[in-house]
FIFIKOL-91092 format. One record per residue (C-alpha): residue number from 0; z, y, x. Coordinates in pm, 1 decimal. Layout:
N
+-----+----------+----------+----------+
: num :       up :    north :     east :
+-----+----------+----------+----------+
: NUM :        Z :        Y :        X :
...
+-----+----------+----------+----------+
END
This chain:
454
+-----+----------+----------+----------+
: num :       up :    north :     east :
+-----+----------+----------+----------+
:   0 :  -1819.7 :  12760.7 :  -2071.9 :
:   1 :  -1839.5 :  12804.9 :  -1694.5 :
:   2 :  -1620.4 :  12494.6 :  -1645.9 :
:   3 :  -1905.7 :  12281.2 :  -1787.3 :
:   4 :  -2103.1 :  12358.2 :  -1470.2 :
:   5 :  -1822.4 :  12282.5 :  -1222.7 :
:   6 :  -1947.5 :  11951.4 :  -1088.2 :
:   7 :  -2062.4 :  11975.3 :   -723.6 :
:   8 :  -2115.2 :  11641.1 :   -549.8 :
:   9 :  -2140.6 :  11769.3 :   -189.1 :
:  10 :  -1901.7 :  12001.7 :     -5.9 :
:  11 :  -1897.0 :  12153.5 :    343.4 :
:  12 :  -1558.2 :  12268.6 :    477.0 :
:  13 :  -1609.3 :  12482.2 :    786.2 :
:  14 :  -1506.3 :  12831.6 :    894.0 :
:  15 :  -1760.1 :  12915.4 :   1168.6 :
:  16 :  -2096.9 :  13053.0 :   1058.9 :
:  17 :  -2274.5 :  12911.4 :   1365.7 :
:  18 :  -2163.9 :  12567.2 :   1242.4 :
:  19 :  -2180.7 :  12580.2 :    864.4 :
:  20 :  -2505.1 :  12781.8 :    849.3 :
:  21 :  -2728.8 :  12509.7 :    998.2 :
:  22 :  -2570.4 :  12223.1 :    805.6 :
:  23 :  -2602.6 :  12411.6 :    475.7 :
:  24 :  -2970.6 :  12466.8 :    558.1 :
:  25 :  -3012.0 :  12100.5 :    651.9 :
:  26 :  -2857.5 :  11986.0 :    324.0 :
:  27 :  -3068.7 :  12229.7 :    123.4 :
:  28 :  -3392.2 :  12110.2 :    282.3 :
:  29 :  -3284.7 :  11751.6 :    203.2 :
:  30 :  -3262.7 :  11858.2 :   -160.9 :
:  31 :  -2880.5 :  11853.3 :   -172.5 :
:  32 :  -2705.7 :  12146.6 :   -333.1 :
:  33 :  -2345.7 :  12187.5 :   -221.9 :
:  34 :  -2037.2 :  12405.6 :   -236.2 :
:  35 :  -1905.6 :  12569.4 :     81.5 :
:  36 :  -1533.6 :  12618.6 :    152.7 :
:  37 :  -1432.0 :  12815.4 :    462.5 :
:  38 :  -1072.6 :  12693.5 :    458.2 :
:  39 :   -907.2 :  12967.6 :    661.3 :
:  40 :   -565.4 :  13101.7 :    571.7 :
:  41 :   -610.1 :  13335.1 :    275.0 :
:  42 :   -961.6 :  13215.6 :    191.4 :
:  43 :  -1019.5 :  13121.4 :   -175.6 :
:  44 :   -983.9 :  12758.5 :   -282.2 :
:  45 :  -1088.6 :  12599.1 :   -612.6 :
:  46 :   -830.1 :  12625.3 :   -896.3 :
:  47 :   -821.9 :  12245.4 :   -906.7 :
:  48 :   -987.9 :  11970.9 :   -698.6 :
:  49 :  -1350.3 :  11888.0 :   -777.3 :
:  50 :  -1367.0 :  11558.9 :   -969.8 :
:  51 :  -1732.7 :  11483.2 :   -893.4 :
:  52 :  -1736.3 :  11523.2 :   -514.1 :
:  53 :  -1896.2 :  11227.7 :   -339.3 :
:  54 :  -1978.8 :  11362.5 :      8.0 :
:  55 :  -1759.9 :  11596.1 :    214.4 :
:  56 :  -1827.9 :  11735.5 :    562.2 :
:  57 :  -1515.3 :  11881.0 :    720.4 :
:  58 :  -1431.0 :  12053.2 :   1045.2 :
:  59 :  -1082.7 :  11989.4 :   1186.8 :
:  60 :   -993.5 :  12335.7 :   1320.5 :
:  61 :   -989.6 :  12577.9 :   1030.1 :
:  62 :   -693.2 :  12793.2 :   1122.6 :
:  63 :   -724.1 :  12857.1 :   1494.9 :
:  64 :   -458.8 :  12589.5 :   1557.2 :
:  65 :   -469.8 :  12254.3 :   1730.9 :
:  66 :   -282.2 :  11926.6 :   1711.1 :
:  67 :    -54.4 :  11849.5 :   1419.1 :
:  68 :    -63.2 :  12206.5 :   1283.7 :
:  69 :   -444.1 :  12198.0 :   1260.2 :
:  70 :   -442.7 :  11848.9 :   1108.4 :
:  71 :   -186.0 :  11951.1 :    847.9 :
:  72 :   -378.3 :  12266.1 :    752.9 :
:  73 :   -712.8 :  12085.9 :    721.7 :
:  74 :   -554.2 :  11803.7 :    520.8 :
:  75 :   -406.4 :  12059.1 :    280.8 :
:  76 :   -746.1 :  12226.3 :    233.1 :
:  77 :   -915.1 :  11889.7 :    166.0 :
:  78 :   -638.3 :  11802.8 :    -80.3 :
:  79 :   -716.8 :  12122.9 :   -271.9 :
:  80 :  -1088.8 :  12040.3 :   -276.3 :
:  81 :  -1110.5 :  11660.6 :   -322.1 :
:  82 :   -954.0 :  11498.7 :   -627.6 :
:  83 :   -738.7 :  11191.2 :   -549.3 :
:  84 :   -837.8 :  11037.8 :   -882.8 :
:  85 :  -1212.9 :  11055.0 :   -824.3 :
:  86 :  -1425.6 :  10859.3 :   -588.1 :
:  87 :  -1541.8 :  10690.9 :   -393.2 :
:  88 :  -1580.1 :  10985.0 :   -153.8 :
:  89 :  -1738.8 :  10973.1 :    190.2 :
:  90 :  -1558.7 :  11215.3 :    422.8 :
:  91 :  -1765.7 :  11296.9 :    729.8 :
:  92 :  -1547.0 :  11439.0 :   1006.2 :
:  93 :  -1772.3 :  11691.6 :   1176.0 :
:  94 :  -1582.2 :  11852.2 :   1459.2 :
:  95 :  -1635.4 :  11939.1 :   1822.3 :
:  96 :  -1283.5 :  11812.6 :   1898.0 :
:  97 :  -1264.4 :  11498.7 :   1682.5 :
:  98 :  -1200.3 :  11264.7 :   1978.5 :
:  99 :   -964.5 :  11492.7 :   2174.8 :
: 100 :   -607.5 :  11361.1 :   2218.6 :
: 101 :   -363.8 :  11534.5 :   1986.3 :
: 102 :    -23.2 :  11378.1 :   2038.1 :
: 103 :    265.1 :  11419.4 :   2279.1 :
: 104 :    111.4 :  11580.8 :   2592.5 :
: 105 :    359.5 :  11390.7 :   2809.9 :
: 106 :    186.2 :  11064.7 :   2713.7 :
: 107 :   -137.6 :  10941.3 :   2871.2 :
: 108 :   -443.6 :  11048.7 :   2663.5 :
: 109 :   -523.0 :  10688.5 :   2572.0 :
: 110 :   -178.1 :  10654.7 :   2409.0 :
: 111 :   -220.4 :  10963.1 :   2192.0 :
: 112 :   -392.1 :  10980.7 :   1853.1 :
: 113 :   -716.0 :  11175.7 :   1839.9 :
: 114 :   -757.0 :  11494.1 :   1637.2 :
: 115 :   -953.3 :  11290.1 :   1381.5 :
: 116 :   -684.5 :  11021.1 :   1358.3 :
: 117 :   -412.2 :  11280.4 :   1313.6 :
: 118 :   -605.5 :  11448.7 :   1031.9 :
: 119 :   -660.4 :  11116.9 :    851.0 :
: 120 :   -291.2 :  11030.0 :    883.0 :
: 121 :   -188.8 :  11367.3 :    739.5 :
: 122 :   -432.1 :  11345.5 :    448.3 :
: 123 :   -357.6 :  10984.7 :    351.2 :
: 124 :     16.8 :  11045.3 :    363.4 :
: 125 :    -23.3 :  11342.9 :    127.7 :
: 126 :   -133.9 :  11121.5 :   -163.7 :
: 127 :   -141.1 :  10741.3 :   -162.6 :
: 128 :   -441.2 :  10739.0 :   -398.7 :
: 129 :   -665.6 :  10870.4 :   -120.7 :
: 130 :   -631.1 :  10541.0 :     69.6 :
: 131 :   -837.2 :  10355.0 :   -189.2 :
: 132 :  -1088.3 :  10632.4 :   -255.6 :
: 133 :  -1181.1 :  10793.0 :     76.6 :
: 134 :  -1398.4 :  10646.2 :    350.8 :
: 135 :  -1404.5 :  10831.7 :    682.5 :
: 136 :  -1689.1 :  10844.4 :    933.7 :
: 137 :  -1761.5 :  11081.5 :   1220.6 :
: 138 :  -2075.6 :  11273.2 :   1299.9 :
: 139 :  -2138.4 :  11438.6 :   1634.1 :
: 140 :  -2098.6 :  11815.6 :   1654.2 :
: 141 :  -2201.2 :  11943.4 :   1998.4 :
: 142 :  -2070.0 :  12274.2 :   2124.8 :
: 143 :  -2305.4 :  12569.7 :   2091.7 :
: 144 :  -2448.5 :  12560.7 :   2448.4 :
: 145 :  -2536.5 :  12192.4 :   2405.9 :
: 146 :  -2740.8 :  12234.4 :   2087.4 :
: 147 :  -3118.7 :  12268.1 :   2067.7 :
: 148 :  -3295.1 :  12566.2 :   1909.2 :
: 149 :  -3194.7 :  12631.5 :   1549.1 :
: 150 :  -3504.4 :  12477.6 :   1386.7 :
: 151 :  -3468.3 :  12162.1 :   1596.0 :
: 152 :  -3091.5 :  12155.3 :   1532.7 :
: 153 :  -3145.4 :  12159.6 :   1156.2 :
: 154 :  -3393.1 :  11870.0 :   1185.6 :
: 155 :  -3143.7 :  11679.2 :   1401.6 :
: 156 :  -2871.5 :  11732.1 :   1141.3 :
: 157 :  -3102.8 :  11606.3 :    867.0 :
: 158 :  -3170.9 :  11286.1 :   1061.4 :
: 159 :  -2802.1 :  11230.5 :   1140.4 :
: 160 :  -2699.3 :  11286.4 :    777.3 :
: 161 :  -2959.3 :  11036.7 :    657.1 :
: 162 :  -2849.0 :  10781.6 :    919.5 :
: 163 :  -2484.4 :  10810.6 :    814.3 :
: 164 :  -2571.7 :  10763.6 :    448.1 :
: 165 :  -2768.3 :  10445.6 :    524.0 :
: 166 :  -2445.2 :  10272.7 :    628.4 :
: 167 :  -2284.1 :  10278.2 :    281.9 :
: 168 :  -2493.3 :  10058.8 :     52.8 :
: 169 :  -2225.5 :  10013.7 :   -213.4 :
: 170 :  -2176.4 :  10390.3 :   -235.6 :
: 171 :  -2549.1 :  10445.0 :   -274.8 :
: 172 :  -2567.2 :  10212.9 :   -575.1 :
: 173 :  -2295.2 :  10411.9 :   -751.5 :
: 174 :  -2466.8 :  10737.0 :   -656.5 :
: 175 :  -2796.9 :  10605.9 :   -794.2 :
: 176 :  -2623.2 :  10521.1 :  -1121.2 :
: 177 :  -2457.6 :  10864.5 :  -1141.8 :
: 178 :  -2793.0 :  11027.6 :  -1072.2 :
: 179 :  -2955.4 :  10819.4 :  -1348.9 :
: 180 :  -2692.0 :  10928.7 :  -1600.4 :
: 181 :  -2711.8 :  11291.0 :  -1485.1 :
: 182 :  -3092.8 :  11290.7 :  -1491.9 :
: 183 :  -3085.4 :  11138.5 :  -1840.3 :
: 184 :  -2871.6 :  11427.9 :  -1960.2 :
: 185 :  -3106.6 :  11677.1 :  -1795.8 :
: 186 :  -3412.4 :  11510.2 :  -1949.6 :
: 187 :  -3254.4 :  11516.5 :  -2296.2 :
: 188 :  -3192.8 :  11890.6 :  -2253.9 :
: 189 :  -3548.2 :  11948.8 :  -2129.6 :
: 190 :  -3699.0 :  11747.9 :  -2416.2 :
: 191 :  -3503.5 :  11935.5 :  -2680.6 :
: 192 :  -3584.8 :  12269.1 :  -2516.2 :
: 193 :  -3958.1 :  12188.5 :  -2529.8 :
: 194 :  -3928.6 :  12088.6 :  -2895.8 :
: 195 :  -3743.7 :  12409.7 :  -2975.5 :
: 196 :  -3995.8 :  12612.6 :  -2778.3 :
: 197 :  -4283.7 :  12464.4 :  -2980.6 :
: 198 :  -4113.1 :  12526.0 :  -3315.4 :
: 199 :  -4200.2 :  12796.5 :  -3563.6 :
: 200 :  -4064.8 :  13146.7 :  -3518.0 :
: 201 :  -4199.0 :  13246.1 :  -3177.9 :
: 202 :  -4018.5 :  13577.8 :  -3193.0 :
: 203 :  -3677.8 :  13408.3 :  -3206.6 :
: 204 :  -3476.9 :  13385.0 :  -2883.1 :
: 205 :  -3438.4 :  13038.0 :  -2729.1 :
: 206 :  -3069.6 :  13017.9 :  -2824.1 :
: 207 :  -3156.8 :  13060.3 :  -3191.6 :
: 208 :  -3440.7 :  12805.2 :  -3167.1 :
: 209 :  -3212.9 :  12551.4 :  -3002.9 :
: 210 :  -2948.4 :  12599.0 :  -3270.4 :
: 211 :  -3205.2 :  12520.2 :  -3538.2 :
: 212 :  -3324.0 :  12211.1 :  -3349.2 :
: 213 :  -2969.8 :  12082.7 :  -3295.0 :
: 214 :  -2879.4 :  12145.8 :  -3659.9 :
: 215 :  -3189.2 :  11952.4 :  -3765.8 :
: 216 :  -3094.9 :  11650.9 :  -3552.1 :
: 217 :  -2726.9 :  11648.3 :  -3653.1 :
: 218 :  -2806.5 :  11681.6 :  -4023.0 :
: 219 :  -3081.9 :  11419.3 :  -4016.0 :
: 220 :  -2853.5 :  11174.0 :  -3835.9 :
: 221 :  -2552.7 :  11244.2 :  -4057.2 :
: 222 :  -2729.4 :  11263.2 :  -4390.8 :
: 223 :  -2485.9 :  11333.2 :  -4675.3 :
: 224 :  -2190.8 :  11275.9 :  -4441.7 :
: 225 :  -2277.4 :  11579.3 :  -4224.9 :
: 226 :  -1997.4 :  11835.2 :  -4233.7 :
: 227 :  -1822.6 :  12071.3 :  -3994.4 :
: 228 :  -1592.2 :  11783.8 :  -3897.2 :
: 229 :  -1862.6 :  11518.4 :  -3847.4 :
: 230 :  -2169.2 :  11712.6 :  -3728.1 :
: 231 :  -2072.9 :  11709.0 :  -3355.3 :
: 232 :  -2033.4 :  11330.5 :  -3368.0 :
: 233 :  -2372.3 :  11288.1 :  -3535.2 :
: 234 :  -2540.0 :  11507.0 :  -3272.7 :
: 235 :  -2376.9 :  11307.3 :  -2991.8 :
: 236 :  -2510.3 :  10990.0 :  -3151.7 :
: 237 :  -2864.3 :  11130.3 :  -3119.9 :
: 238 :  -2798.9 :  11224.9 :  -2756.4 :
: 239 :  -2675.9 :  10870.9 :  -2685.4 :
: 240 :  -2990.2 :  10715.7 :  -2831.3 :
: 241 :  -3230.7 :  10938.5 :  -2637.1 :
: 242 :  -3025.0 :  10931.0 :  -2316.9 :
: 243 :  -2991.0 :  10552.7 :  -2311.1 :
: 244 :  -3367.1 :  10515.6 :  -2343.6 :
: 245 :  -3417.8 :  10757.2 :  -2052.9 :
: 246 :  -3172.4 :  10563.0 :  -1833.5 :
: 247 :  -3345.6 :  10233.4 :  -1909.9 :
: 248 :  -3687.6 :  10381.7 :  -1839.3 :
: 249 :  -3593.0 :  10559.6 :  -1517.0 :
: 250 :  -3391.0 :  10267.8 :  -1377.2 :
: 251 :  -3713.6 :  10075.1 :  -1318.8 :
: 252 :  -3825.3 :  10325.9 :  -1055.8 :
: 253 :  -3495.7 :  10371.8 :   -868.5 :
: 254 :  -3394.7 :  10225.3 :   -533.7 :
: 255 :  -3166.1 :   9959.4 :   -683.8 :
: 256 :  -3403.7 :   9688.3 :   -564.4 :
: 257 :  -3347.9 :   9785.0 :   -199.8 :
: 258 :  -2993.8 :   9647.4 :   -237.2 :
: 259 :  -3100.9 :   9317.7 :   -393.8 :
: 260 :  -3032.7 :   9097.5 :    -91.5 :
: 261 :  -2667.7 :   9183.0 :    -37.3 :
: 262 :  -2600.7 :   9200.2 :   -411.8 :
: 263 :  -2728.9 :   8842.2 :   -448.4 :
: 264 :  -2518.3 :   8701.0 :   -162.5 :
: 265 :  -2295.3 :   8428.4 :   -307.5 :
: 266 :  -1922.6 :   8498.6 :   -325.6 :
: 267 :  -1687.3 :   8213.8 :   -245.0 :
: 268 :  -1403.8 :   8122.3 :   -480.4 :
: 269 :  -1134.4 :   8279.6 :   -262.9 :
: 270 :  -1298.6 :   8621.3 :   -294.5 :
: 271 :  -1355.1 :   8579.4 :   -667.5 :
: 272 :   -988.1 :   8497.6 :   -722.5 :
: 273 :   -886.0 :   8827.8 :   -562.7 :
: 274 :  -1052.5 :   9011.8 :   -852.4 :
: 275 :   -876.1 :   8916.9 :  -1173.9 :
: 276 :  -1119.6 :   8854.2 :  -1456.3 :
: 277 :   -873.4 :   9010.8 :  -1701.0 :
: 278 :   -888.0 :   9343.9 :  -1517.4 :
: 279 :  -1268.7 :   9335.2 :  -1504.8 :
: 280 :  -1285.0 :   9248.9 :  -1875.2 :
: 281 :  -1078.8 :   9558.1 :  -1951.8 :
: 282 :  -1361.4 :   9777.1 :  -1823.4 :
: 283 :  -1638.4 :   9567.2 :  -1974.8 :
: 284 :  -1490.5 :   9508.4 :  -2319.3 :
: 285 :  -1239.6 :   9781.9 :  -2410.4 :
: 286 :  -1203.2 :  10159.4 :  -2434.2 :
: 287 :   -934.5 :  10398.1 :  -2562.8 :
: 288 :   -888.2 :  10442.8 :  -2936.3 :
: 289 :  -1001.5 :  10783.0 :  -3065.2 :
: 290 :   -809.4 :  10831.3 :  -3391.4 :
: 291 :   -900.3 :  11201.1 :  -3414.5 :
: 292 :  -1270.6 :  11122.8 :  -3455.4 :
: 293 :  -1228.5 :  10920.0 :  -3776.8 :
: 294 :   -946.5 :  10741.9 :  -3955.6 :
: 295 :  -1114.5 :  10403.4 :  -3915.9 :
: 296 :  -1357.5 :  10413.0 :  -3622.6 :
: 297 :  -1560.2 :  10088.5 :  -3590.4 :
: 298 :  -1430.7 :   9870.6 :  -3309.7 :
: 299 :  -1074.9 :  10003.6 :  -3331.9 :
: 300 :   -799.4 :   9743.1 :  -3313.5 :
: 301 :   -485.9 :   9829.1 :  -3509.7 :
: 302 :   -135.3 :   9692.7 :  -3457.1 :
: 303 :     67.6 :   9599.6 :  -3764.2 :
: 304 :    382.1 :   9812.6 :  -3746.7 :
: 305 :    548.3 :   9675.8 :  -4061.5 :
: 306 :    497.8 :   9306.9 :  -4144.3 :
: 307 :    640.7 :   9341.2 :  -4496.2 :
: 308 :    409.1 :   9632.3 :  -4580.6 :
: 309 :    118.7 :   9432.9 :  -4432.6 :
: 310 :    193.1 :   9137.6 :  -4660.4 :
: 311 :    238.9 :   9351.1 :  -4971.7 :
: 312 :    -76.1 :   9560.4 :  -4915.0 :
: 313 :   -317.6 :   9288.2 :  -4799.7 :
: 314 :   -172.4 :   8991.8 :  -4988.8 :
: 315 :   -187.6 :   8787.0 :  -4668.7 :
: 316 :     98.3 :   8598.9 :  -4506.4 :
: 317 :    150.2 :   8649.6 :  -4134.3 :
: 318 :    288.1 :   8296.0 :  -4117.2 :
: 319 :    -28.2 :   8144.2 :  -4269.2 :
: 320 :   -243.5 :   8355.5 :  -4037.8 :
: 321 :    -56.5 :   8221.0 :  -3736.8 :
: 322 :    -92.2 :   7863.4 :  -3862.1 :
: 323 :   -467.8 :   7906.9 :  -3910.0 :
: 324 :   -509.5 :   8057.1 :  -3561.0 :
: 325 :   -307.8 :   7785.3 :  -3386.1 :
: 326 :   -485.5 :   7506.3 :  -3198.5 :
: 327 :   -327.4 :   7188.1 :  -3328.6 :
: 328 :   -102.4 :   7085.7 :  -3614.8 :
: 329 :    165.2 :   7354.4 :  -3658.2 :
: 330 :    389.7 :   7108.4 :  -3842.9 :
: 331 :    386.2 :   6855.7 :  -3560.6 :
: 332 :    338.9 :   7058.8 :  -3242.6 :
: 333 :    656.3 :   7177.0 :  -3067.4 :
: 334 :    447.6 :   7461.9 :  -2917.8 :
: 335 :    394.7 :   7634.5 :  -3251.4 :
: 336 :    739.2 :   7798.4 :  -3257.9 :
: 337 :    667.6 :   7968.6 :  -2924.5 :
: 338 :    315.7 :   8062.1 :  -3041.7 :
: 339 :    456.5 :   8215.5 :  -3359.4 :
: 340 :    719.8 :   8420.1 :  -3177.5 :
: 341 :    470.8 :   8565.0 :  -2926.0 :
: 342 :    171.0 :   8651.2 :  -3144.7 :
: 343 :    142.2 :   8953.1 :  -3373.3 :
: 344 :   -107.0 :   9045.6 :  -3647.7 :
: 345 :   -382.7 :   9296.3 :  -3567.5 :
: 346 :   -678.5 :   9435.4 :  -3764.9 :
: 347 :  -1028.2 :   9514.1 :  -3632.6 :
: 348 :  -1270.6 :   9756.1 :  -3803.7 :
: 349 :  -1612.9 :   9583.5 :  -3803.3 :
: 350 :  -1842.8 :   9822.0 :  -3993.5 :
: 351 :  -2187.7 :   9846.0 :  -3824.3 :
: 352 :  -2213.4 :  10162.0 :  -3612.8 :
: 353 :  -2527.4 :  10279.6 :  -3791.9 :
: 354 :  -2351.4 :  10272.8 :  -4131.3 :
: 355 :  -2058.4 :  10460.2 :  -3983.9 :
: 356 :  -2266.9 :  10733.0 :  -3815.3 :
: 357 :  -2492.0 :  10781.8 :  -4118.1 :
: 358 :  -2200.6 :  10791.3 :  -4361.7 :
: 359 :  -2318.3 :  10487.3 :  -4558.1 :
: 360 :  -1994.7 :  10290.5 :  -4564.1 :
: 361 :  -1776.0 :  10322.0 :  -4871.2 :
: 362 :  -1463.7 :  10160.2 :  -4730.7 :
: 363 :  -1321.7 :  10046.4 :  -4400.2 :
: 364 :  -1384.5 :   9675.3 :  -4340.2 :
: 365 :  -1102.6 :   9519.3 :  -4142.9 :
: 366 :  -1095.6 :   9168.2 :  -4000.1 :
: 367 :   -745.0 :   9030.3 :  -3948.6 :
: 368 :   -627.5 :   8828.9 :  -3652.1 :
: 369 :   -360.4 :   8798.7 :  -3383.7 :
: 370 :   -294.8 :   8943.1 :  -3040.6 :
: 371 :   -175.9 :   8674.2 :  -2799.9 :
: 372 :    -53.9 :   8676.1 :  -2437.8 :
: 373 :   -294.1 :   8526.7 :  -2183.8 :
: 374 :    -76.0 :   8225.6 :  -2113.3 :
: 375 :   -119.2 :   8111.1 :  -2475.5 :
: 376 :   -499.5 :   8110.6 :  -2458.3 :
: 377 :   -523.9 :   7731.9 :  -2473.4 :
: 378 :   -302.2 :   7727.1 :  -2783.4 :
: 379 :   -544.4 :   7950.4 :  -2975.7 :
: 380 :   -791.4 :   7806.1 :  -3224.4 :
: 381 :  -1125.2 :   7950.9 :  -3109.5 :
: 382 :  -1369.9 :   7747.4 :  -3319.1 :
: 383 :  -1495.7 :   7711.4 :  -3676.5 :
: 384 :  -1314.3 :   7972.8 :  -3887.0 :
: 385 :  -1160.2 :   8145.4 :  -3584.0 :
: 386 :  -1307.6 :   8342.6 :  -3294.5 :
: 387 :  -1123.1 :   8454.4 :  -2982.6 :
: 388 :  -1209.2 :   8729.0 :  -2738.0 :
: 389 :  -1192.9 :   8685.7 :  -2360.3 :
: 390 :   -856.3 :   8770.0 :  -2206.9 :
: 391 :   -830.6 :   9125.6 :  -2071.1 :
: 392 :   -568.5 :   9356.9 :  -1926.6 :
: 393 :   -440.9 :   9577.6 :  -2206.4 :
: 394 :   -404.8 :   9904.1 :  -2015.9 :
: 395 :   -339.1 :  10102.2 :  -2333.5 :
: 396 :     -4.0 :   9939.4 :  -2416.2 :
: 397 :    328.5 :   9987.0 :  -2247.2 :
: 398 :    393.9 :   9774.0 :  -2053.1 :
: 399 :     43.0 :   9664.2 :  -1960.7 :
: 400 :    -20.3 :   9292.7 :  -2006.6 :
: 401 :   -303.6 :   9037.8 :  -2010.4 :
: 402 :   -382.9 :   8960.6 :  -2374.7 :
: 403 :   -658.2 :   8839.8 :  -2604.5 :
: 404 :   -739.3 :   8863.6 :  -2973.9 :
: 405 :   -823.1 :   8583.1 :  -3213.7 :
: 406 :   -966.9 :   8661.5 :  -3557.0 :
: 407 :   -986.0 :   8434.9 :  -3860.1 :
: 408 :  -1284.7 :   8464.4 :  -4093.2 :
: 409 :  -1063.8 :   8386.0 :  -4394.2 :
: 410 :   -871.4 :   8711.4 :  -4360.5 :
: 411 :  -1057.9 :   9031.7 :  -4442.9 :
: 412 :   -921.0 :   9353.0 :  -4588.2 :
: 413 :  -1083.6 :   9674.5 :  -4707.8 :
: 414 :   -913.6 :  10013.1 :  -4697.4 :
: 415 :   -979.2 :  10371.5 :  -4808.3 :
: 416 :  -1184.5 :  10557.7 :  -4549.1 :
: 417 :   -959.9 :  10860.3 :  -4513.0 :
: 418 :   -612.5 :  10726.5 :  -4578.0 :
: 419 :   -446.0 :  10578.9 :  -4271.0 :
: 420 :   -173.2 :  10334.7 :  -4379.8 :
: 421 :    159.1 :  10414.7 :  -4215.0 :
: 422 :    201.1 :  10046.1 :  -4131.0 :
: 423 :   -101.5 :  10052.5 :  -3899.0 :
: 424 :   -114.6 :  10199.3 :  -3548.2 :
: 425 :   -432.6 :  10224.1 :  -3339.8 :
: 426 :   -414.6 :  10022.2 :  -3017.2 :
: 427 :   -757.5 :  10037.1 :  -2847.7 :
: 428 :  -1128.0 :   9998.4 :  -2917.6 :
: 429 :  -1348.0 :   9703.3 :  -2837.2 :
: 430 :  -1687.8 :   9794.1 :  -2697.8 :
: 431 :  -1978.9 :   9777.5 :  -2937.1 :
: 432 :  -2140.2 :   9462.9 :  -2794.0 :
: 433 :  -1820.8 :   9260.1 :  -2844.9 :
: 434 :  -1768.4 :   9400.9 :  -3195.6 :
: 435 :  -2130.0 :   9312.3 :  -3279.1 :
: 436 :  -2069.0 :   8955.8 :  -3161.5 :
: 437 :  -1756.7 :   8928.6 :  -3378.4 :
: 438 :  -1930.7 :   9087.8 :  -3678.4 :
: 439 :  -2229.4 :   8851.4 :  -3647.8 :
: 440 :  -1995.7 :   8552.0 :  -3626.9 :
: 441 :  -1807.8 :   8674.6 :  -3934.6 :
: 442 :  -2135.5 :   8723.3 :  -4123.9 :
: 443 :  -2235.3 :   8366.1 :  -4046.4 :
: 444 :  -1898.7 :   8246.4 :  -4175.3 :
: 445 :  -1953.6 :   8436.1 :  -4500.7 :
: 446 :  -2305.0 :   8293.9 :  -4543.2 :
: 447 :  -2210.6 :   7924.0 :  -4528.1 :
: 448 :  -2291.3 :   7718.0 :  -4835.1 :
: 449 :  -2148.5 :   7399.2 :  -4971.0 :
: 450 :  -2277.0 :   7198.3 :  -5261.5 :
: 451 :  -2244.8 :   6855.6 :  -5416.5 :
: 452 :  -2526.1 :   6603.3 :  -5377.6 :
: 453 :  -2579.3 :   6228.1 :  -5400.0 :
+-----+----------+----------+----------+
END
């Protein structure tokens, strides 16, 4: 349980009380809770790096050494504290010796790296992932005789911390978003605690009251489908609904608008081309498949592992599917042979999320289509009876590749809810907004009418 609370966002790495005491006080009076790591030899370090760290203050001399030995030791401590897979992380080098030369003493000082440069070199060489995730800045740390009285020193530190943070607008936007999501979770907990507190049975402890409240929500959301296997999912669905509303409400009073000017600055085409749309679409439109949650989770895309079993079970021909999804006449176009060899059947579960979460569906509803490589996008029929998704980077397949899906409204298949056919393998999930778009299109296809008139 204790691991659920292991999410500090600010860390101070310093071994001298005269240094770390004032900065911890300055951070506290700014409303920032943080974790302190001394970093000396033999001092405790976290069992694994903190994933949620966003701001790190670090001294450079933690072991009584100087030069490369000190840089190597400090880099090793930071590596134990800061996850290379998280980020972005602002690392504030806060050292009395940051600008001192630290190279070969036989060289002139201007030809030697500084203590700060040596530390950065050591840390970035330890793990290549840090290069894209860490941003380094320096903050002045006068020696003890040069500092004002303690109260004034704490106020000075507060001002300097705030000034440093003003220089990283893009970071602040991400931090605002993280705070919104975190505050939404806190508000959901507070709301449910108040409801439980006001419930009947005043003599019951809060844990018992909360259990009753959470059971009530899970069972109301799940209805007849609520069981030991599904109840956690139903409760999470309630949390999502409340939490999303809190995020939308609170976002109107955040400081996002202070970043409006630079966010609205036009990007030229050369910059846009550096950021592949397929990679961005991966984040916007896809997520990992979660087969353990349910056999047929809405939005899941399934690969056909056995074409013969697919044809026998569904009654559909893969060849006819490919002909229907091809842009042009497959009998006349020389491109069809290549299209046929490079596209494969897939199935998409399109049941509305509300029916799934409330246990109202009686079968899995699967829309059938093709997965195609990005270079065949113009050969895909994306109108009338067919609908294509944007191209995205499929990060869940090996090897990764830019692909898209095209679905044909003429091909729909229903399957038993709890029996996963061996000829199907889950590939990924499409995000709900894209699935809703595809489902609405398919509904409009099914509602067309045709009649004879004179």
